PAMIFI-997238 format. One line per field, with one value per residue: residue number from 0; residue in three letters; x negated, y negated, z negated of N, C-alpha, C in turn. Coordinates in Angstrom, 2 decimals, decimal comma, m for minus. Layout:
num: (NUM / ...)
residuo: (Ala / ...)
n_east: (X / ...)
n_north: (Y / ...)
n_up: (Z / ...)
ca_east: (X / ...)
ca_north: (Y / ...)
ca_up: (Z / ...)
c_east: (X / ...)
c_north: (Y / ...)
c_up: (Z / ...)
***
This chain:
num: (0 / 1 / 2 / 3 / 4 / 5 / 6 / 7 / 8 / 9 / 10 / 11 / 12 / 13 / 14 / 15 / 16 / 17 / 18 / 19 / 20 / 21 / 22 / 23 / 24 / 25 / 26 / 27 / 28 / 29 / 30 / 31 / 32 / 33 / 34 / 35 / 36 / 37 / 38 / 39 / 40 / 41 / 42 / 43 / 44 / 45 / 46 / 47 / 48 / 49 / 50 / 51 / 52 / 53 / 54 / 55 / 56 / 57 / 58 / 59 / 60 / 61 / 62 / 63 / 64 / 65 / 66 / 67 / 68 / 69 / 70 / 71 / 72 / 73 / 74 / 75 / 76 / 77 / 78 / 79 / 80 / 81 / 82 / 83 / 84 / 85 / 86 / 87 / 88 / 89 / 90 / 91 / 92 / 93 / 94 / 95 / 96 / 97 / 98 / 99 / 100 / 101 / 102 / 103 / 104 / 105 / 106 / 107 / 108 / 109 / 110 / 111 / 112 / 113 / 114 / 115 / 116 / 117 / 118 / 119 / 120 / 121 / 122 / 123 / 124)
residuo: (Met / Gln / Lys / Glu / Val / His / Glu / Thr / Ala / Ala / Lys / Glu / His / Leu / Lys / Ile / Ala / Glu / Glu / Tyr / Asp / Arg / Lys / Met / Gln / Glu / Glu / Ala / Glu / Met / Asn / Arg / Lys / Thr / Gly / Leu / Arg / Ala / Val / Ala / Ser / Gln / Asn / Tyr / Phe / Tyr / Ala / Gly / Ile / Asn / Ala / Val / Glu / Ala / Val / Leu / Ala / Ala / Lys / Gln / Ile / His / Ser / Phe / Ser / His / Glu / Ser / Arg / Asn / Arg / Asn / Met / Ala / Glu / Asn / Pro / Gly / Leu / Phe / Ser / Ser / Glu / Ile / Tyr / Gly / Leu / Tyr / Asn / Glu / Ile / Glu / Arg / Asp / Ile / Arg / Asn / Lys / Val / Ala / Tyr / Arg / Gly / Thr / Asn / Gly / Lys / Met / Tyr / Glu / Lys / Leu / Lys / Glu / Phe / Ala / Cys / Leu / Ala / Asn / Lys / Glu / Ala / Gly / Leu)
n_east: (m1,00 / 0,11 / m2,01 / 0,04 / 2,34 / 1,88 / 1,19 / 3,53 / 5,13 / 4,77 / 4,86 / 7,53 / 8,65 / 7,25 / 8,65 / 11,41 / 10,58 / 9,84 / 12,69 / 13,60 / 13,20 / 13,21 / 15,99 / 16,01 / 14,94 / 16,96 / 18,92 / 21,13 / 21,95 / 21,18 / 20,62 / 21,54 / 19,36 / 17,28 / 17,33 / 17,60 / 14,63 / 13,67 / 14,28 / 12,54 / 9,48 / 9,98 / 9,58 / 6,94 / 5,03 / 5,78 / 4,26 / 1,91 / 0,92 / 1,53 / m0,39 / m3,27 / m2,90 / m2,73 / m5,18 / m7,35 / m6,42 / m6,52 / m9,70 / m9,78 / m9,08 / m7,53 / m4,75 / m3,09 / m2,31 / m1,60 / m4,09 / m5,96 / m5,88 / m6,78 / m9,30 / m10,78 / m10,47 / m12,29 / m14,22 / m15,11 / m15,79 / m16,52 / m14,61 / m12,48 / m11,53 / m13,31 / m11,40 / m8,76 / m8,48 / m9,27 / m6,93 / m5,64 / m6,02 / m4,68 / m2,33 / m1,27 / 1,35 / 2,47 / 2,61 / 4,31 / 6,59 / 7,09 / 8,75 / 9,81 / 11,71 / 12,34 / 12,78 / 10,80 / 9,71 / 7,60 / 3,53 / 3,40 / 4,83 / 4,19 / 1,73 / 2,11 / 2,70 / 0,77 / m1,05 / 0,50 / 1,03 / m1,81 / m2,75 / m1,48 / m2,82 / m5,37 / m5,84 / m4,82 / m1,80)
n_north: (0,78 / m2,34 / m4,71 / m7,27 / m6,17 / m4,33 / m6,26 / m7,96 / m5,94 / m5,13 / m7,73 / m7,99 / m5,92 / m6,01 / m8,69 / m7,14 / m5,24 / m6,39 / m9,16 / m6,55 / m5,89 / m7,76 / m8,50 / m6,10 / m5,85 / m7,58 / m6,19 / m4,18 / m1,97 / 1,25 / 3,88 / 2,05 / 0,66 / 2,48 / 2,73 / 0,33 / 0,42 / 2,00 / 2,19 / m0,14 / 0,30 / 1,78 / m0,39 / m1,30 / 0,89 / 0,72 / m1,43 / m2,50 / m0,27 / m1,03 / m2,91 / m2,47 / m0,84 / m2,93 / m4,45 / m2,25 / m1,99 / m3,63 / m3,98 / m2,23 / 0,81 / 3,11 / 4,86 / 8,01 / 9,17 / 9,96 / 11,03 / 10,77 / 8,10 / 7,06 / 8,92 / 6,50 / 4,44 / 5,34 / 5,27 / 3,24 / 1,49 / m1,97 / m3,27 / m3,05 / m3,56 / m1,74 / m1,90 / m1,78 / 0,42 / 2,47 / 2,20 / 3,14 / 6,17 / 6,61 / 6,06 / 7,57 / 10,13 / 11,74 / 10,17 / 7,95 / 9,70 / 10,35 / 7,90 / 6,87 / 8,44 / 10,30 / 8,93 / 8,16 / 5,99 / 3,09 / 3,29 / 3,83 / 2,77 / 0,50 / 0,45 / 1,01 / m1,74 / m3,22 / m2,66 / m2,71 / m5,62 / m6,77 / m5,21 / m6,61 / m9,49 / m9,05 / m8,78 / m11,19 / m11,77)
n_up: (0,27 / 0,46 / m1,16 / m2,49 / m2,55 / m3,96 / m6,70 / m6,47 / m7,07 / m9,83 / m10,98 / m11,00 / m12,64 / m14,59 / m15,55 / m15,52 / m18,25 / m20,19 / m20,15 / m21,21 / m23,91 / m25,36 / m25,27 / m27,13 / m29,07 / m30,35 / m30,86 / m32,99 / m34,11 / m33,44 / m31,20 / m29,22 / m29,46 / m28,57 / m26,13 / m24,36 / m25,48 / m24,06 / m21,26 / m20,74 / m21,85 / m19,69 / m17,07 / m18,42 / m18,17 / m15,02 / m14,14 / m15,54 / m13,95 / m11,42 / m11,59 / m11,58 / m8,69 / m7,20 / m7,49 / m7,22 / m4,41 / m3,10 / m3,01 / m0,51 / m2,41 / m2,25 / m4,56 / m4,87 / m7,17 / m10,19 / m11,32 / m8,82 / m10,10 / m11,66 / m11,34 / m9,07 / m11,11 / m12,64 / m10,82 / m10,26 / m12,11 / m12,19 / m11,81 / m13,87 / m16,98 / m19,46 / m22,03 / m20,23 / m18,97 / m21,21 / m22,23 / m20,21 / m19,76 / m22,41 / m21,90 / m20,04 / m18,65 / m20,12 / m22,55 / m21,98 / m21,40 / m23,47 / m24,97 / m22,97 / m21,92 / m24,39 / m26,28 / m27,98 / m30,92 / m31,95 / m32,29 / m29,76 / m28,29 / m28,50 / m27,59 / m24,00 / m23,82 / m24,54 / m22,54 / m19,59 / m20,09 / m20,20 / m18,39 / m16,11 / m16,64 / m16,33 / m14,03 / m12,79 / m12,38)
ca_east: (m0,07 / m0,70 / m2,02 / 0,45 / 3,32 / 2,30 / 1,28 / 4,80 / 6,31 / 4,01 / 4,92 / 8,63 / 8,18 / 6,76 / 9,62 / 12,50 / 10,01 / 9,92 / 14,28 / 15,00 / 12,22 / 13,91 / 17,33 / 15,67 / 14,48 / 17,57 / 19,59 / 21,01 / 22,31 / 19,63 / 20,97 / 21,70 / 17,79 / 17,10 / 18,46 / 16,58 / 13,29 / 13,66 / 14,31 / 11,71 / 8,98 / 9,57 / 8,78 / 5,57 / 4,82 / 5,15 / 4,07 / 0,33 / 0,24 / 1,30 / m1,24 / m4,17 / m2,80 / m3,07 / m6,62 / m8,00 / m6,01 / m7,87 / m10,63 / m8,94 / m9,06 / m5,41 / m4,63 / m2,52 / m1,45 / m2,14 / m5,64 / m6,75 / m5,93 / m7,12 / m10,73 / m10,80 / m10,64 / m13,70 / m15,98 / m15,37 / m16,55 / m17,19 / m13,24 / m12,07 / m12,50 / m13,27 / m10,65 / m7,63 / m9,05 / m8,81 / m5,38 / m4,79 / m6,10 / m4,65 / m0,84 / m0,77 / 2,81 / 3,10 / 3,42 / 5,61 / 7,38 / 7,80 / 8,83 / 11,23 / 12,55 / 13,34 / 12,44 / 9,64 / 9,72 / 6,05 / 2,88 / 3,46 / 5,98 / 3,04 / 0,21 / 2,92 / 2,96 / 0,33 / m1,58 / 0,76 / 0,12 / m2,96 / m3,63 / m1,73 / m3,99 / m6,38 / m4,80 / m4,59 / m1,29)
ca_north: (m0,02 / m3,61 / m5,55 / m8,44 / m5,01 / m3,61 / m7,96 / m8,60 / m4,85 / m5,72 / m8,94 / m7,99 / m4,91 / m6,49 / m9,59 / m6,53 / m4,72 / m8,20 / m9,02 / m5,64 / m5,45 / m9,11 / m7,30 / m4,35 / m7,13 / m8,22 / m5,64 / m3,75 / 0,06 / 2,12 / 4,46 / 1,04 / m0,05 / 2,71 / 3,31 / m0,68 / 0,72 / 3,38 / 0,87 / m1,70 / 1,13 / 2,46 / m1,04 / m2,14 / 1,74 / 1,26 / m3,22 / m1,53 / 0,46 / m0,94 / m4,87 / m1,89 / m0,66 / m4,14 / m4,72 / m1,52 / m1,88 / m5,35 / m3,28 / m1,38 / 1,33 / 3,96 / 6,25 / 8,84 / 10,19 / 9,84 / 11,58 / 9,34 / 6,85 / 7,96 / 8,77 / 5,63 / 3,53 / 5,77 / 5,31 / 1,79 / 0,49 / m2,96 / m4,12 / m3,29 / m3,94 / m0,90 / m1,37 / m1,28 / 1,95 / 3,57 / 2,06 / 4,07 / 7,48 / 7,22 / 6,47 / 9,07 / 10,37 / 12,47 / 9,37 / 7,21 / 10,79 / 10,49 / 7,02 / 5,93 / 9,57 / 11,45 / 7,44 / 7,73 / 5,00 / 3,20 / 2,71 / 4,40 / 2,29 / m1,10 / 0,92 / 0,48 / m2,95 / m3,99 / m1,97 / m2,97 / m7,20 / m6,50 / m5,11 / m7,57 / m10,45 / m8,71 / m8,91 / m12,11 / m12,11)
ca_up: (0,32 / 0,23 / m2,69 / m2,22 / m2,94 / m5,70 / m6,90 / m6,10 / m8,16 / m11,22 / m11,14 / m11,02 / m13,28 / m16,06 / m15,97 / m16,26 / m19,22 / m21,05 / m20,84 / m22,45 / m24,55 / m25,83 / m26,03 / m28,14 / m30,46 / m31,49 / m30,70 / m34,19 / m33,19 / m33,42 / m30,16 / m27,85 / m29,03 / m28,40 / m24,50 / m24,12 / m25,30 / m22,98 / m19,22 / m21,25 / m21,39 / m17,54 / m17,05 / m19,25 / m17,56 / m13,60 / m14,42 / m15,56 / m12,45 / m9,66 / m11,35 / m11,48 / m8,31 / m6,88 / m8,16 / m6,02 / m3,22 / m3,41 / m2,49 / m0,10 / m2,23 / m2,96 / m5,46 / m4,66 / m7,95 / m11,56 / m11,77 / m8,29 / m9,65 / m13,29 / m10,79 / m8,75 / m12,11 / m13,26 / m9,48 / m9,78 / m13,57 / m12,04 / m11,54 / m15,43 / m18,79 / m20,91 / m22,79 / m19,77 / m19,27 / m22,43 / m23,03 / m19,00 / m20,29 / m23,67 / m22,07 / m19,34 / m17,57 / m21,60 / m23,43 / m21,45 / m20,87 / m24,80 / m24,90 / m21,80 / m21,80 / m26,04 / m27,18 / m29,85 / m31,53 / m32,26 / m31,51 / m28,23 / m26,89 / m28,38 / m26,48 / m22,77 / m23,42 / m24,05 / m21,28 / m18,71 / m20,42 / m20,00 / m16,86 / m15,00 / m17,32 / m15,93 / m12,64 / m12,31 / m12,54)
c_east: (m0,78 / m1,15 / m0,55 / 2,27 / 3,07 / 1,75 / 2,64 / 5,74 / 5,94 / 4,61 / 6,76 / 9,05 / 8,62 / 7,87 / 10,69 / 12,10 / 11,10 / 11,85 / 14,31 / 14,07 / 12,81 / 15,48 / 17,05 / 15,65 / 15,85 / 18,99 / 19,63 / 21,77 / 21,29 / 20,03 / 21,10 / 19,35 / 17,50 / 16,63 / 17,98 / 14,83 / 12,69 / 13,44 / 12,90 / 9,99 / 8,92 / 9,11 / 7,65 / 5,09 / 3,57 / 4,46 / 2,11 / 0,18 / m0,09 / m0,34 / m2,63 / m4,36 / m3,44 / m5,29 / m7,02 / m7,48 / m6,85 / m9,14 / m10,99 / m9,23 / m7,53 / m5,51 / m3,04 / m1,19 / m2,23 / m3,72 / m6,67 / m6,71 / m6,45 / m8,72 / m11,34 / m11,29 / m12,64 / m15,16 / m15,63 / m15,19 / m15,71 / m15,34 / m12,57 / m12,19 / m12,37 / m11,22 / m9,17 / m7,60 / m9,20 / m7,22 / m4,98 / m5,06 / m5,55 / m2,75 / m0,36 / 0,86 / 2,81 / 3,37 / 4,21 / 6,72 / 7,81 / 8,63 / 10,05 / 12,38 / 13,30 / 13,68 / 12,22 / 9,89 / 7,94 / 4,68 / 2,73 / 4,02 / 4,82 / 2,08 / 0,78 / 2,65 / 2,54 / m1,41 / m1,05 / 0,72 / m1,46 / m3,58 / m3,13 / m2,49 / m4,92 / m6,68 / m5,05 / m3,01 / 0,15)
c_north: (m1,76 / m3,64 / m6,25 / m7,24 / m4,98 / m5,36 / m7,49 / m7,34 / m4,89 / m6,56 / m8,82 / m6,58 / m5,72 / m7,78 / m8,45 / m5,46 / m6,18 / m8,48 / m7,87 / m5,65 / m6,73 / m8,31 / m6,37 / m5,16 / m7,33 / m7,21 / m4,37 / m2,13 / m0,03 / 2,83 / 3,46 / 0,92 / 1,18 / 3,36 / 1,84 / m0,75 / 1,25 / 2,32 / 0,12 / m0,68 / 1,26 / 1,37 / m1,42 / m0,52 / 1,15 / m1,02 / m2,95 / m1,31 / m0,52 / m2,93 / m3,83 / m0,60 / m1,97 / m4,36 / m4,10 / m1,68 / m3,50 / m4,72 / m1,97 / 0,73 / 2,13 / 5,12 / 6,94 / 9,90 / 9,79 / 9,63 / 10,73 / 8,64 / 6,29 / 7,91 / 7,45 / 4,84 / 4,10 / 5,42 / 3,51 / 0,88 / m1,34 / m3,71 / m3,84 / m3,40 / m1,88 / m0,59 / m1,40 / 0,11 / 2,87 / 3,84 / 3,06 / 5,18 / 7,21 / 6,86 / 7,64 / 8,71 / 10,77 / 11,12 / 8,87 / 7,63 / 10,34 / 9,36 / 6,52 / 8,51 / 10,84 / 9,85 / 7,86 / 6,61 / 4,80 / 2,81 / 3,06 / 2,95 / 0,75 / m0,71 / 0,62 / m0,49 / m3,43 / m3,03 / m2,36 / m5,63 / m7,23 / m6,71 / m6,31 / m9,01 / m10,27 / m9,11 / m10,43 / m12,74 / m12,97)
c_up: (m0,47 / m0,73 / m3,15 / m2,48 / m4,03 / m6,33 / m7,88 / m7,32 / m9,36 / m11,54 / m12,30 / m11,95 / m15,01 / m16,62 / m16,61 / m17,55 / m20,38 / m21,34 / m22,13 / m23,58 / m25,56 / m26,69 / m27,39 / m28,98 / m31,38 / m30,93 / m32,28 / m33,97 / m32,69 / m31,95 / m28,66 / m28,15 / m28,13 / m26,34 / m23,79 / m24,46 / m24,39 / m21,43 / m19,65 / m20,85 / m20,33 / m17,53 / m16,78 / m17,98 / m15,61 / m13,32 / m14,39 / m14,43 / m12,06 / m10,12 / m11,21 / m10,06 / m7,18 / m7,06 / m6,99 / m4,68 / m2,82 / m1,86 / m1,48 / m0,23 / m3,02 / m3,49 / m4,48 / m6,29 / m9,08 / m11,82 / m9,95 / m8,51 / m11,20 / m12,78 / m9,77 / m9,30 / m12,53 / m11,85 / m9,37 / m11,34 / m13,28 / m12,49 / m12,43 / m16,23 / m18,90 / m21,37 / m21,72 / m19,26 / m20,18 / m22,35 / m21,23 / m19,57 / m21,43 / m23,43 / m21,38 / m18,99 / m19,69 / m22,09 / m22,90 / m20,96 / m22,49 / m25,60 / m24,06 / m21,57 / m23,35 / m26,84 / m28,30 / m30,20 / m31,88 / m31,66 / m30,04 / m27,36 / m26,97 / m26,99 / m24,96 / m22,50 / m23,00 / m22,52 / m19,82 / m19,05 / m19,87 / m18,37 / m15,49 / m15,45 / m16,08 / m14,43 / m11,18 / m11,88 / m12,94)
***
């Protein structure tokens, strides 16, 4: 994909995630809160992934899976901070699934949020 496509996707996913995060913070009912967290976490995940992909695409590097993205990040260490790379490896699909599909709360959600915000910032978005 083109860099601009990933940039637009990252920005839109981040905007949606922040909107749902705000709604979740305002919500009192736990079941509704869990549903809002699921939507926010999915969007935080994809905001971060697309920000990473935008940086890679700017260098004509393309990923086709979580594993190839991880390899591309490792093979191009100057493109990403060690913090982004570390968060990416912590988050992986399993953590995203626990938060988005099972409603797990706590540090995993915060890690997804941190990854997305930092990745977008480092990508200059």
